[in-house]
N, C-alpha and C positions, 0 to 999 in steps of 0.2 A: 554671544554670552561675555559679559565683561564684568568686572569688579564693580559693585555698587556702593559697598559699605566696608569700613574698616574701624574696629574700636575694641575698646578694654571695657568690659562693664564690670560691675561689683553689685552686689544684691544692696536693696535699700530697705531697712526696717526688719523686723523680726519674721516678715513672711517669705523674706528669701527671693523677691521679685525683682527683676530687672526689665526696663522696655526701651525700645528703638521705635522711635517715630520718623518715618521718610518723608523727605518732600514732596514727593508724586508718587503715584501708584506704581509698584514694581512687580515683576513676577521674578519669584526667587527659583532659582535653579541648584545651587550648591553653597553649601556652608562649610568652611574650612576652619578648624581651630587648629592654635599653634600652641607648642608646649613651651613651659615657664622658660625666658632666657633665650628663644630663639629668635633669629632676624626674619621676619615674614617677607621683606621685599630687599632684591638685590640693591635695587637703586636708592633704596632708604635705608641706609645702614645706622641712623639713629633712631629706627622705629626699633622697640624691643618689645616683644610678648611677654605677656604677664598672665598666666594661667596656673591657678593653685586650686585644690591640692593637684595630684597627678592623676587623679581619676575620679568621676562623679556621674551620677546620672542627671539628666536635665529634662526639663518639660516644656516644650517649645509651643507657643500660641501664636498663629497667625489670625489678622482681621482679615476675613474674607468679604471681598468687595467685588461684586459680580458685574463684569464688562457689557455694557450695553452698546448696540449699535448706534451709529453717530445719526442715523436718520430717525431713530426711536425718539417717538413725541411722549413716551410714558416719564413721568417724573420721577428723577432720581432720588431714591431716598438713602438714607445713611445705614450701611449694614451694620448690625451688631454679632453677627455669627463669628464664632472662634473656631478655628480648624486649628486640633491638637495633633502633635506629633511627639515623639520622644528621642532622646539622643543619649547613647550609653559611650561616654568618654573613657577610654581605656589608657590614654596617655599618648606621648608623640604628636607628629602631626597628622590628623584624621580628618576626612573629607566625608561628609555626608549629603546625599542627593535628596533635594525636594521637589516634591511633582505636585503642582497646584493647578496642574491643567492650563488650557488656554482660554478659560471662560472666567477666570478668576485673577484678581490682583491683590497685594496687599499694602498699607500703608504703617502697618503697626506690628511689630513683633515683640513678644512677650517672654522671658525666660525665667524657668524656676527650678530651684535645684541647690544643693547643699554644696556650695562652691565661695570662694572669696572672691576670686577674679577670674575671667576669663577673655581671651584675645581670639576675635575670629574677625576674617573675612566673609562678605556675603557678596556671591557672583548671580549674575540674573541679567536682565533688561528692563527697562523703563518702558513702561505700556504706552505712552505715548509718544515715543519713539518707533515703536512697533506698529502702532496704529497709523501714524504719518508715512511709513515706507510703504505699509499695504495700500494706502490711499493714492499713494502716487504710483503706484503699479496698475491702477484702475482695477482692481481687484483680480488682475490675472498672476498667478502664482509665477515666479523665477524658473526658469529651466534650469533642474539639476539633473545630473548624470549618477545612476545608482552604482555604487561600487561593487564591485565582485566580492563575495564573501571567501576569504581565504583565512583556513586557522592560521593561528599564529605560533611559530614553533616554541617550542621549550628552548630555556637555556642549555647550553651543554652540560651546566652542573646538576640541572635537575632531570635531564633525559636519560633515565637510568637505562632505557629499552636499547638506546644506542650509545652504551658505554661499553670499554673494554672490561671494564671492574665494575660489575651492577651495583656493587656495595660503597662505591666511593664516596656518596652522597650520605650514607647511614657512618660511615667513619668520620665525615666531616661534621654530623650533628652531634655524634658522640663524644667526639672532641672537645666540645664545649663545656663536659662536665669534667671536672679537675679529676685526675686520678681514675679516669675510666678504663674499663677493661677492653679486649678485644671485641669486636662484632660478633665473632662466632661464639665468645665465652657468653657475651651478653645475652645473645638470643638463646643460647640454651639454657641459662639461669632463669630468665623471665618466660620461655614457652615449654621446657622440656624437665629441668629439675625442680625448678620453684623451691629456693629455699626456704628454711624455717623462718619464723620472724626472729627468733635469735641470732640468725647468722647474719641478719642484715644490719645488727648493731655492733657487729664484730669489728675491731678495729681493721683486722686484715680482711675483711670482706672487700671485693669479691675473691680475694685469691686465697680460699680455704679449701684445700685439695685434701683429696682422701689419700690415706698412708697405705699402698698397698702391702708394702713389706710388713708391714705391723699386722696387716690381718691375716698375710700367708703365715706368720709366725705363731698365730694364735692357736693354743692348744685345742681348741674346740670349735674350729672353725665349721660352720655349716652353711647352708643353702642359705638360711636366712639371713647370716652375716654378709654373705656376698651382695644380697639384695640391699641391704640396710647402707652397706658402704658406698654402693654404687649411687646413691641418692646425691652425692656430692661430685663434682665434677673431678679428673684426673688431670694432672699437671701434663701440657703438651710435652713436656721435656722428660716426660718417664721414659726409663729403658726399657726396651723391647724385651729384654730378659725378664725383667720383672713382670709384665704384662703376660708372657708366657706361663711363669711360674703361678700367677694367679689363675690362669685358665685352666692349668693343670690340676691346682688344687680343687677348682670348682669342680672339675669333670669328676673327681673322686668321691666327692659327696652330692653329685647328682642322684636323686630319686625319681621314680615314676611319679612326681607330683607336678603334673602341667602346668598349675598357676603361678607357682613359684618361678619355673623357668621360662614361661612367658613373660613374668615381669622382669626377669633378668635380661631377657632378649632386648625389651624395650628398653630398659637403664643403659645396656651396653650401647642401643643407637644413638641413645643422646650423648654420647662421649665421643672422641675421636673415632673418625671411620675407621682407622688400624686396629682399635681396640675391640670392635665388634666383628672383626674379620676373625680374631683370635677364638672368640665365642663358637663362630661357625666351624671352625677346624676341629673343636674338641667335642660337640654336640651335635649327634644326630636328630633331626626332628621327627624322624618317623619312628625310632626307639622310644621316645617321651611322648610325644601326641598321639594318642589315639581317639577315635569317634566318641568313645564313652566318656574322656575326660575333659573334651574341647566344650567348655560351656561359654555363655554370651561374655562373659569378664575376661577370660582368656583368651578368647577370638579378639577381641578387642585389645587387649595388648600386644597379641601379635601383630594385629592391623597396623598399630603404632611402629611396631619394630619394623615391618615392611616398608616403611618408609625410607629406610637404609640401603641402597643400593647392594651391598654385601650380603646383608641378611636376607633381602628377597632374592638373590639368585640361589642362596644357601636353601631356602625353601620350596625353591620353583623345581620341585620334581613330580613325577607322575605318582608316585604312591601318596604323598602330601595331598595333591590335588585331589586325588580321588577320594580320600578324608574328608576333604571339605564338600565335594559334590555328593557323598553320603549326607551330609549334614544337610544340605539343602533340598535333597529328595526326602529326607526323613519327616514324615507328616507329624511325629511326637514332638520336634522341635517347635518351639515358639516363633513367631515371625521374626523377631528381633534377630534371634540365634540365626536363622536363615538368611537374613540379607546381611548379616556380620561376615558370614561365611563366603558370600556371594562377592561382598567386597573385597576381603581379604584375595580369594583367587585371582578377582581381576587386576588387584594391584600387582600380583607378583607375576601375570603375564604381562601387563603394561610395562613394567620396567626395563624389559628388553626391548620393546618396541619404542621407548622412550630415549633409551641410549641411540638406539639406532638413527632415531629421528634427528640427533644432534648433528650428524655428518651426512646421513642420506637424505639427498633432495626428493626422494619418492618415497618416502616413509608412510607410515599410517598415521599422520599428524593427529588426526580426530580421536585415535585412542589415546596418544599422548597426552593429549589436553584434558580428555577425559580425568586421566589418573590425577594430572596435575587438580583439576578441579575437587576430586574427591579428597585429596591430600589437604587441599586448602579448607577443608570443613572442619579439621579439628586443629586444637592447638600444637598438641605434642607431635602429632604427624608433619605438621608445616614446619617445624621447630628442627625434628630430626632430618627431615629431608632438605631444608635449608642447609644445615650442617655438614651433609656429604655435596651439596654442590659448592661449599664455600672449602672445605677440606679434603675431600676426596681427588687425588692427583689426577686421575684418568678420567672423572667427569669435569674437571677445571680446563685441561687440556684440550677436551672435544668442543667446550663451549668457547676457548678463547681462538681455536681455530677458525672461525667463522668471521668474516669482515664485518666491519662496523659502518653503519650507512649514517652519515652524521647530518644528510639534507632531509632528513624524513619529515614529510608534514602532517602525516597522519599515522596513528599507531592502531595495530589489530586488537580488533575487539572479540577475540576467540571464544570468549566465556558465551558471547550470546550470538554467535554465528550458527547459521543451520548447517546442520549434519551435513546434508549434500551438497554444499558449497565446496568449493577448491579450496585448499588452505597451502600457501606457498611457503617454502622452506626459509624465506626471508622473513617472512611474518612471524613464522613459530620461533625462531630465534629469538627474535624482538621481543616475542611474548614471553619467552623463559626470563630472558635478561630482566625485563619491568618485573615480572613475579619475584625474582631474587631480590632486585633493589626494593620494591614497595615492602616486602615482608622483613627485609632489614630495616627499614625505617620505622616499622610497625613494633619491632624489638626493641629500636632505640627510644621511642615513645614509652613502651612499658617501662624500660629501665629509668629514663628521666623521672617519670611518674611515681614510680617506687621510693625514689631518692628524694622527691619532692623539689628536682631541679625547675623552676619555671620558666628562664631564659630558654634552656633545650627544650622542654616541653612546647614553649610557645613557637620555637622555630618549626618544630616536627608539624605541630598542628597546623600551621601555615601551608606547610609543604603539602601536606595531605589534602587540605583544603583547594590549594591550586590543582591538585593532581584529580579532582573531583571535577573540575571543569574542562578537564582533557579526554576526550574520545580514547577507549582503550585502558588509560589509568584509573578512570572513573568506575568500571567496572572490577576491578581489580580491588580497588580502596575498599568500595561498599561492600566487596565478598568478604574481605579480612574484618571488617568492622563487626560482621556478625558472630566473629569468636567471641565467646561470653567475657574473656577477660576484657576486651577492648570495648565491647558495649557498657559494662561496668564502670571502666575507666571514665569513658564519655560521660557516663551520668553523673558521677562525681565532679566533673570538670564543670557541667551545664548548671548543675544545683547549687555549685558554690560560686553564688552572684552578688553577695552583700557588698563588693565593690566592683565596678568594671575591670574586667582583665581581657587583653588580648586573646589567652588563651580560652576562657570561658566564650568571648564571640566568635571565635574559630568552631569552638565546641558547638555552639548553636546552629553553626552555619551548617557543619557536617553532619550533626544530627537530623536538621530539617531536610537535605538532600537524602540522607538514607531511610526517612520513612516514606519517601515518595514511592518506595517499593512496596506494595503490599506484603509480599513476602517476609521482607524484615521487621513489618509489623507482627508478625505472628510470633516473632521470637520474645520469651516472657521477659528477657532483660532489655528489650528494646522498650516494650512497652511500661516498665517500670522506671526507665530513665525519662520517657515521656511524662509518666504522671508526676516525677518528683521535680519537674520545670515549676516554678514559681515565678511570679513577678516581683519584681521588675526584671525584664528581660535585655540583654543587648542586640539581639538581632530580630528574634522571632515577636511578631506583632500580637496582639491580644486575641484578635480574630484567628490568627493560625494557630494559636495555644489551644483555643477553644476546639479549633477541627482536629487537632493531634489529640486533644484527651478524649473524644468522641471515638477516633480510630483506636486508641488504647482500650476503651472501655469494652468496644465491641470484641477485640481481640481475646481481652480477659475473661469475658462473660461465654465465648466458644461458641458452637455451633447454636444454640437456641438463639442468642441475639444475631447472628449472621442470618439465618431464615429470617426473623423478624425484619431485618434490613431489606432482605428481598422480596418481601410483602408490603412493604412501607410504600404508600401511593404519595408521589411528590409532584410540584408543579413543574411544568415544562417552559424553558430549556431546564435541564438537569444542571444545579449548581456543582461548581466544581468539590465542594464539601462532601455532597451526594453521591458524586462520582467515585471520589477517594473512599468513602464509606463503603459503596457497594463493590468496590473492587477487593478491599480488605474482606467482605463476606463471603467474596466469590473464592478468595483465597483460602480462607476457613474451611469453606464446604470442600475445596478440592484436595486439602490436607487431608479431611476426615475420610473422604473418599480412597484414599492413597493409602493412608495408614491403617485402618480399620478395614476388616473384611464384609463388616457388617453395616460399613457407613451409608449405603443407601437405603437400607431399612430404618437406621436411626433418623436420617432426613426426613423420609415418608411418615414416620411415627411422630416427628414434630409437627409437621406441616398437617396432619390428619388431626391431631389434639388441638391445634391453635388456629388453624384456617381454613376456610372452603374451598379455595381454589386450589387446583391441582399444583405441583410443582412445575414440571416442565413447560406447562402453557403460561405460567407465571414467567418462566424465565425467557421464553419467546416474547412475551410483552415486553419485557424489560430490554431485550435486544432492539425491538423495533423503535422502541421510543429513543434509544441510544443511536441509533440507524438514523433517525428523522433529526436529530438536534444535529448530527454529524453531517448529514447532508444539507442542513442550511448553511454552512460555512461554503459551500461550493457550488450555490445557487447562480445564476446569470441572468434571471430576469428581474432582480432589483436593480433600481438606477438612483441615487449611485449604489454603488456594490458596498455590502458591510464590510469591515475590515476583518480579517482571519487572524483570531489570537492561536498560534502554535501551541501555546501549554493547554488551552482546552482541546484544541483537536487531539493532543497527545493523549489525553484522559480518555477522551471518547473512543479512539481508536483502541487503546488498551483495554477500555472494558468492553467495546465490541469483540474483542480478540478472545478475552478470558470467559464471555457469555458464550461464543461460539464454542468453543473447547468444550466448558462444562454441557452443554446440550448435548454434542456429540459423544462424551463420554458417556452421560446418562441413557443415550439413544441405545447404546449396546446392550443394556439390560432391560429397557423399556421401550415398548413400541410406542411409534407417533402416530398420530392420526394425519389423515390427507391435509385436513385445514392446518395443522401445525407445521407439517414438511413444506406447505406450500408459502405459509409466513416466513418460516425459517430461510427458505431459498430466496425469496423476494428480500430479506434485510440483508442476508450475505452477498445477494448480487449487488445492492446498494454500497456495501461498506467497499467491496471489492472495487468497485467504480470509484469512490472516493480515495481510496488508497492510492490509486494511480494519479489522482489528481494532487494529493497531498505531496507525492512523491514528485510531482513537477513543480509544485508552488515553494516547497522547502528547500532550503540545502540539504545536500546529503548527509551530512554528519550530525544534522539536528534530531532531536529526541522525536518530534512528529513523523519525520521523514522515516526513522528507524522503526518507529511502532507501525507506520503504514505498510513497510514491508513485510513484518511480522504476521500483521494481520491480513495481509493480501494472500501470504501462503496458508495462514489458517482457513481461509475461506475456501481456497483449493482443496485443501485436505478434508475439510468438512464436508464438502459437495461429492467428493470421490467416495468417502466412506459411506454417505446415505445413498448413494446410487449404486452399490456394487450388487453383483448378482446375487438373488436371492434375500435382498433386503426389502421388505414389504411392509406397507403402512396399514392402518386399519380404517374402515370397517368391512372395506370389499376385498382386503389382501392385494392392493395395486401395488405394483413394482414401484420402486422409490427414484429409481432412474426416470420412470415416465412422469411422475408427478414434478420432480425437479425440472427436466426439460420442458414441460408444457408451462410450468410457472416462468419461466427463464425467456421462452419464445413469446409468451404475452406480455412480460414485463418490459421486452425490448423498445416498446414504444413510450415507455412512462419514466422519464427521467426525473421527475419529481423536480424541476426548476432547473437542474442540471443542463448543459448541452447536449440537446437529443442525439445528434451525431455522434458525440464523444460517448454518450451513455451505450449507444447501440454498440460501438467498435469495443467497449468493455465487455457487454454481455456476449458477444461473440468469442472474445478472448478467454470468458470464463468456460463456455459452452465448450469451447476448444480442448480447454485441458479437463473438462470433465468426461469427455468421449475418450475411450481407449485407443492408443497408438497401435505403430505397427509392433512394438516391443510387448504388447499384452498378450496374455493369453488366448489361444483361439477361441474356446470356450467362452470367454468374457466377450470377446467380440461377436462372436454367435448371437449371445444373450441380448446384446443390444440391438444387432440388426432384424431379429426374428421377435422377439420379444417385446422392444421398446418403441424403437421407432415407427413401427408401422401402426401402432395406436396412437400417434401423434402427427399423424401425414399433413394434415391440412395447417397445423401450426407451424410445421418445418417449411410448407411452401410460402406461407405469409411472412416468415422470419427470412427467407431466402428472397424474397422479391424485395424486403426493406434494406437488405445489405448493398453496399455499393461493390464497383468492380473490384477495388483492391482486397475484399473479403469474399467476395460471391465465390471467385474461381477457388481459392484456397479451401472454403467451404465443400464445393462440391469434390476437390479433391479428396478430402477427408471423408466425407461419404463413400466415395469410389474405393478407397484403401479399407474402410469397414467391412464392405460386403463385396471383398475380392471375388467370392465365387458367384455372385449375381443371386443370391438366394431370396431377395426380396423384389430388389431393381428400384430403391428409392432414388437413386441418384440419375436412373434413365428417365424416371418418370419426373423428377425434377427439370430435367433437359427438355424433355416434350412439352412440359407447361409453359418453359420458357419461350420455346417455340412459337406456341400457342399465343402466349402474350405478344410475341414481335410479330405476327400475323395479324392478330387484332389493332396494332399501332399502326401496320402499313396499311391496312384498309380504312383505318380513320384518318391518316393524312392524306389519304386521296379523296377525301369528300372537300378539303380545302375549306376549313373553319372560317367562319367571320370571325371569330374571337382569336386575334392574331398572337394574344400570348397562348393562349390553349395549342394552336399550331406549332409553336415555338417548344413549349414542352413536349409535345408529342414528337416532333423531330429529335429533340435530343434524347428522347427516351429510345428510339430508333438507333439513333448514333452507339448508345452505351449497350444496348442487345446485341448488334453487330459485333461490338468490341469484345464482347463475352465469348461470342461463338468464335470469334477469332481466336482468343486466347487458350481456349479449347483444341482449337485444331492446330495452331501454333504454338505451343506450349513448350516450357524448358523441358517438362518432364515427358518422356517416352511413354510412359505408363497413362499418362492421363490423354495422349495423343491416340495412342491404340485405344483405349476405351471409348474414347467419341467415335473414332471408325467403325469400331464394332458395333457400338448404339445404332448408329446412322445406317449400317449395311444389315444388321439383323432385325432389329426391331422394326416392324414395317411401320408403325405410326410416326417414328420419328423420322423416317424416308420421307413419307407422305409431307408430313408438316414442313419439314425443311424445303423440299421440292415447291409447296405453296409458297412458302417465303421469299425463297429466290424469283419465283415468276411474279409474286406481287411487287418486288423492288422492281421488276422490269416493267411494269404496268404503273407503276407509282415514277416511274424515272429517278429512282434514290441514286444519288453520286455519293459515295463514301471511300474512304482509303481503306477502310477496315473491310468495306466489301470486296474491295479488288485483292487485297491481300490474301483472302480465302481461296483465291484461285489456284495457287501452286499446290494447296494441301489437297483441295478437292480432285484436280488432277492425278496427283499422283496416287491415289486410293480408288480413282475412279471406277477400275475393274470390277470393284465389289458392290458397287451401286446398282440400281434396277435401272431399265429404259427412262422412267420419267425424271430421276433426279440426274441421267446423266444427259438428258434434252436440256436441262434446266441449266446444268452447269453448262452445257456448251452455249445457251442463247447467253448466260451472263458474262461468258468470256468475248464472247463479240461485241455486246454492249461495251465492256470495258475497253475493247479495241478503238470503239470510236473515240475515246479520250485520250488514250496512250497506245499506240500500236507495240511499244517494246512490252506491254504487260501481259502480251498473248504467247505461250508458248505453242509455236504453230504445228511443232510436230506430233504434240500430244493432242490438239485439237484437231488433226487428221486421223489419228488413231482413235479417238473418241467419235468422230463423225463417221466412220467405216464401221463401228459397232451399233450404228443407231439406221437401220432400213428404214425406220418410219419413225416419228417424232410423235411419241402417244403423249400428246398435250391437249388440253381443250382449245378450240380457236388456235391450234399449233400452227396452222398453214400463215396464217396472215403475221402472227409475231415473227415468224422463222425469217420469212421474207422482208418483212421489216428490220430485222436486226443483221442479217446478212446484207441487206441494201446499205445499213449504215456504217458496217465495218467496210464495204467495198467503197463508201464514199469518203471513210478516212483515209484509205489507202491510196486514193486518186490524188489526195492533196498535193499541190506543187511543194517540194522541198522533201517529201518522205519518199525514200528510197524503197524499193522493194528488195527484199531478200531472199535467197533461194529457198528458205523455209517457208517464207510468206507466199512468193511465188506458187509453190507446189500447192500451199494449201488453196490458194484461189483456185486453182484449177480443179483440185480434187473436191471443192464446195461446188463448183460449177457441174461437174459432172454428177455430184451427187444429185442435186436438184433436177438434172435432165434425165435422170432413172426414176423418180417419182412418178407415180400412177396420175396423181391430180397434177394437170398440165397448168395449174396456176402458180406452181413453182418457176415455170418458166417466164413468168412475168416479173420483172425486180421493181422493188418500190423502195422508197426512203433515199433516192438517188437519182440525179439528175442524167439527162443523156450526155452532156459533155462531159459530166464525171465518168460516166461509164466508157466513153471514149478514150478518155486520159489513162483510165486504168487500162484499157486493152492495150493502148500504145506502150506503157509502161510493161506489161506483161510481156508483150511480144518479145521486148528487148530482153528479158531473162530467162526466157524458156529454150531447152535445148531444141533440135531440128524435129526430133520425135513428140516431143511436148507440143511444139507448134503445129506439127498435122492435128493432134488431137484437140488442140485449141481452136483451130480454124474450124474442125468440125462441129465444136460444141457452139460456137460463136451465132451464127445465124438461129439457133433456134432460141435466144434468148430477147426479149423485148424490155422495154423501159415504161413503166407507168407513173407518171407524174401527175396525175390527178387524185392521187391517195390523199387521206386526212392527214394534215400535219400534225406531229406529235405535239404532247405538251411539254411547257418548258421543264428542265432538269430540276430536280429538288436536292440540293446541296445541305448536306446535315451540318448543323453547327456543332462546333468541338466542346463548346460551352454555354453554358445558360445564363443570359443576365435578364432580370427581370427589374422593372422599377417597383416601388412599393404600390402605385394605384395598380399595375398590371395584375401584381399577385393579389391585391384584395380582391379583383375582378374575377381573377381565376377562381378563387376560393367561393364566391357567390355563385359563380358560373355553376359549380359542382355540387353546390348545396341540392340535396334531394327534397322534394315533398313540397317546393317553394314556387308559388306562381304567381305570375306577375298581375298586381290587381288591376281590374277594367271594369268599365261602366258596362251593365247586363245590356244586352243588343233589344233593341225595339222591337215589339211583337205589334203587326199591323190587326191583328184580330182583339179586339178591347176584351179583357177579362173584369170579373167582379170588381176587385180591388182596382184596376184601371180606370174604372168610371168614376171622374170628378167632377161635378159641377158646379160652378159659381154662381149662388142664390142672387136674386135681385137685392138690389139695397134696401127695399122695404121690407123684405123678410127678414134681415139682418137685424132691423131696427124694431120690429114687432116685440110686443112684450112676451110671447110665446118661445122667442130666442134668447131671453136671457140667461137661460142656463147652458146654452152654448158657449157664450162669450164671456170673458172677464177682465176686467183691470186689475193688474197684478201691483201692489203698492207695499213699501215696506218689508215686514217681514212675512207677507204672505205665502211666498214659496216655502219658508220653513213651518208655516201652519199648515201648508197643504200637504207636506210630509207626514205629519203627524195625525193627520185625519184617516180614518178607514178608506180600504181603497174601492170599497161599495158606494160610498158617497160622492167619489170622485167623477170626475166626468172622462169616461174612457171611450168616446165617440171619436178620437183622432186616428187618423190611418196610421198605417205603419209606415216608416221611412223606408225610401229606397237608397238611401244613401248609402257608401260602402264605406267602414272605417278601417283604414290600412293602420296595422302595426309596426312597430320599428324595424322588424325584420322583413317587413314585406307580407307577414301573413294577415288573413282576415282575423278580424276580433269582434 
């Protein structure tokens, strides 16, 4: 991007138009406007900009010229399309981004507006240069490195979260106003005391203080007088004696009138903290406030007063808390009063926790943050709290004792944090400082706006807009913008747009960001601010303005409009406007459910009167549509892949999150059908999988990633809720857990275009979270084991066989933990089925398929199955090992099947390190096995010795052999002779010395063979005579004198049979599986069922009726009698023949014996 053009334009004629024609097509990227009298370029000091007036609106039109490929033969036509845009110039040097895309260029720019002159520079690139550089690269894009995304830290002056004095920024901004008060006084005036209009016109304002001496000396001093006088601030230099006299006078006139006393506490809390402490000393709340006198307004005043630390501690006693609890339990009280009493009790309790959290690194930070969130929801509460944090010596000291971290790159988003997440003390302190700093800046905004000081207001709005782009600050700014005062001020700023102003520009940006949250649109003041927007606007485009108005109208119309939007049928994919409208509608419905006890029935009444489709099925259908659109952003089957729009993904994730929450909320009151729960489960599973993909694709602090994390947790919560014991669905009262698990197991193979392996892993993760863990109640685990899992036994098996080894063992461990008592034995059954599958694979590999690819697949399958068994018998968990050995030793079918598998590995001559590593585990527990399994372990060990002598635990082998008087195996004699001979052959090899253990083992084996009744054991096979001689020679050198005598007696009994059949070659299992695309295609075709290779039917020597075909003589064919049998077709005879009745057509043609073969090889 470079400078393309600079000029100063003046409008020509009464139309106010000016135009620039470029010498070549260009692609505009930015337009920079320079203020009057400035020097645009440092290297050209003689160039001076001329822009008049200081601010104005501009309409800009670009002539759009489509770019055609160089090889296109299509004739270029002069385009006449004008692309419009608008610019709101508010003064100073301003830069505006222009995006014409890569498919268009322009040679003409037209500007229109009420201006006298404008100096601007155009930056971009010449299209011919871009095309030439592209052509020189032969179509290969240059290699570029993607920079890592790192948040840009705020400057020290703006980072109030990491400042010793969080109010320093507010003080600097307030200093822009002449004769400004302190931040403490300004904040108390605009947030708490709110002076009358006449006071603002007073020359002494804001230093208009109440005269306590005059009030005390009044003859008719009353409680009403005390309340009236405290509506003005008290000077900070007021003597302590004066304040004490004032409170003593108040104490003398206090009557059991709780409303005035509550208002007195609220106004006192708005003063200096030491002033409020004096009131607490004089008035006992228990003697004044009783349950009968505490109405909603009185409780609201006390709630505001409790934002002061001293007042909160004064009211925090058991007697007053009991009064509040009685109000909450009183059914005659309205809901608003009960909620206010509950908030007051929580605030009184949380103040102690908050003060402890300032110094205690192990405090309850979640409770302290909840208090701050509650305080920040009302103007007077937040103003009183801010005064305490600025002026209360104890609180100021505790906060200042915490260190400041100047290199912080990210900021805590504690309002949005999940309650189960851990909160560090450093994050909490940074959050409190940010809270103080942001509220202070808001107070300065209110002060500057009240005085009409535009420079200060403009600077404050710029800071707030900057904070909206920083995580952590964004949540605080938007939260405080919902306070009525600031929403109304934002409305005034954005609606005053006769002339572009920077404050209006910032205001529109702030409002556009605020209304992205549907909860904000529910506020009446926010909707009024939206509806007050009128063209021309400085930042918000017309399309966005129409979308915002739609949201405002839905919010204003309330529940009927929200239900109407839910039932509105729209095209797919859902547009951003539709998604935002849907989210606002869902927020309205949720608000109705939360605030009205009859909310569910009001919704159902509207649905019944206006729509024929039930409400929950419609929500489920919407969720399916949203999930389908979300899934399209993560499919891998498209080539090339589509670009992923983070803003759309964010909207889809939030919409799915809110739909899931609403459906789960309604499911507590209304039962779901089996079909609905299944559909809901499938949608939740897809959303769950997409959230992990989004968490991988987008950087962690992005809106899409944050939405993904929230939606992921919602999927888990909803699935757990709907699968709890006792939750059933219609019509057969089936358990919710059964329906959910069956749907998840069946859905594990349907990735909907996403990576199927990745999809399977996400389904496994979801199932793992749905199943109860060890910390769950025993009854809940029994419910799953006895009532749910047995009903979906086959689905569990199919899912288990799909899992890779990394997830198969944890899944088995999970099932074992659920059924610790062995009530059902599902894990044991899966283990046996896995052994059976291994046995089938071993038998299949022994067949030596002609299909090489299939042979490789079967070998790799055996490799994985042996590795699975190895991880069960050699796990990191002792519990899993104990269960595996118990299953093999106790369950007869498991023992028999494992024995068959081991024997089949011998017959197929399988070589695998996983099989060899099983030997120590099997030997260490062989005493618990039956004779058949012991015999198989013995033979497997001998086979392992043929490859590596060091693998054999010779002493354990002796012990095992001595427990086997007879080998109880089918064809056991031959295989025992073969394996013993092979082991002896390996021991006889040169360079392999005999150890004392191996020498003793040889002698024991020879003795065991000689004791067998079948004399065939005395004939060794699998070893040559010279190898036997070498082994005897080695053995004689290692034996003791007594052992030599025993060996000498055994040696003549044995002979060598070298005429035995040579064994097949070993089958070495591959560690990995690699197949070419051709082999993979052939493998898939080989496994297709029901397809036969087409072939010509076999000849039959016996002629049949249809097979008798004679060739008549030529004379017969030429005779007039045969004219009906032959015909010469010309022109359209075929078409005419089709149109004649079938009865008139010649049907004497014999049927064809030709076989037509379809594309897939099937007969057609």
